[in-house]
C-alpha positions in Angstrom: 5.4 5.7 1.7 9.0 6.7 2.6 10.4 3.6 1.3 8.5 3.6 -2.1 9.1 7.2 -2.8 10.0 7.7 -6.5 10.8 4.2 -7.1 7.5 2.8 -8.7 7.0 -0.1 -6.0 3.6 -1.4 -4.9 2.5 -1.9 -1.3 -0.2 -4.4 0.0 -2.2 -4.2 3.0 -4.5 -7.0 3.9 -7.3 -7.1 6.8 -10.0 -9.4 7.6 -12.7 -7.0 6.5 -11.1 -5.5 3.6 -7.5 -5.7 2.4 -5.7 -2.9 0.1 -2.9 -3.3 -2.3 -0.9 -0.2 -2.6 0.8 0.6 -6.0 3.0 3.5 -6.4 3.5 5.6 -9.5 6.4 8.0 -9.3 5.3 11.4 -9.7 6.3 13.9 -7.0 8.5 12.0 -4.5 7.3 12.4 -0.8 3.6 13.6 -1.7 0.9 10.8 -1.6 -1.4 13.6 -3.0 0.8 13.6 -6.0 0.1 10.1 -7.2 2.7 8.3 -5.3 0.4 5.8 -3.7 -2.8 4.0 -5.1 -4.7 1.6 -3.1 -5.9 -1.8 -4.6 -8.2 -3.7 -2.3 -8.5 -7.5 -1.6 -10.9 -9.1 0.7 -8.9 -12.1 2.4 -5.6 -14.1 2.4 -6.2 -15.9 -0.7 -6.8 -12.9 -2.7 -3.7 -10.9 -1.2 -1.7 -14.1 -2.5 -3.3 -13.8 -6.0 -2.7 -10.2 -6.1 1.0 -10.4 -5.2 1.2 -13.1 -7.9 0.0 -10.6 -10.6 1.9 -7.6 -9.5 5.4 -6.9 -8.0 4.9 -5.0 -4.5 7.5 -3.5 -2.3 5.3 -3.5 1.1 2.3 -5.8 2.3 0.4 -5.1 5.5 -0.9 -8.5 6.4 -3.7 -9.0 8.9 -2.6 -12.4 10.9 -6.3 -13.3 11.2 -7.9 -13.2 7.6 -10.5 -15.3 6.4 -9.9 -18.4 4.0 -6.3 -18.2 4.9 -4.4 -16.5 7.8 -1.9 -13.9 7.4 0.7 -16.5 8.3 -0.2 -19.0 5.5 -0.5 -16.2 2.9 2.9 -14.9 3.8 4.4 -18.4 3.4 2.7 -18.6 -0.1 4.0 -15.3 -1.0 7.8 -16.2 0.1 7.6 -19.3 -1.8 6.1 -17.6 -5.0 9.0 -15.0 -4.7 11.6 -17.5 -4.3 10.2 -19.8 -7.1 10.1 -16.8 -9.6 13.2 -15.2 -8.5 11.5 -11.9 -7.3 12.9 -9.9 -4.5 11.3 -10.1 -1.3 8.7 -7.4 -0.7 8.6 -6.2 3.0 5.6 -7.9 4.8 4.4 -6.3 8.1 2.2 -8.3 10.2 -0.9 -6.5 11.8 -2.8 -7.9 14.7 -4.2 -6.9 18.2 -2.9 -10.2 19.6 -0.3 -9.0 22.3 1.3 -12.6 22.9 5.1 -12.5 22.4 5.0 -15.7 20.4 2.9 -14.3 17.8 5.8 -11.9 16.9 8.2 -14.8 16.8 5.8 -16.8 14.6 5.5 -13.6 12.3 9.3 -13.4 11.7 9.4 -17.4 11.2 7.0 -17.2 8.5 9.0 -14.5 6.5 7.3 -11.3 7.9 9.6 -8.2 8.4 
């Protein structure tokens, strides 16, 4: 929430069971209860990509192992879309229980922050 305070940005969170997209509406900076963050939900990687194509997001929480499309593939598609349309890249944070060091490197390679 700190990065989006008062800026009217949106954030997205994706997970295998339920993905959420957060859109922020500037009201009272620093207070989620004041209307700073709304949550939009999606259920898989394909829906996460489609949601980002419909709205501009400042932050994405992306599960790496989502159904229909992995978080890696979804991130690549989001980065391609942003590049093709001239949008500033949103922050994408990969979420996983995987402890392998190479997974962190792959997250960075596909464009996660």
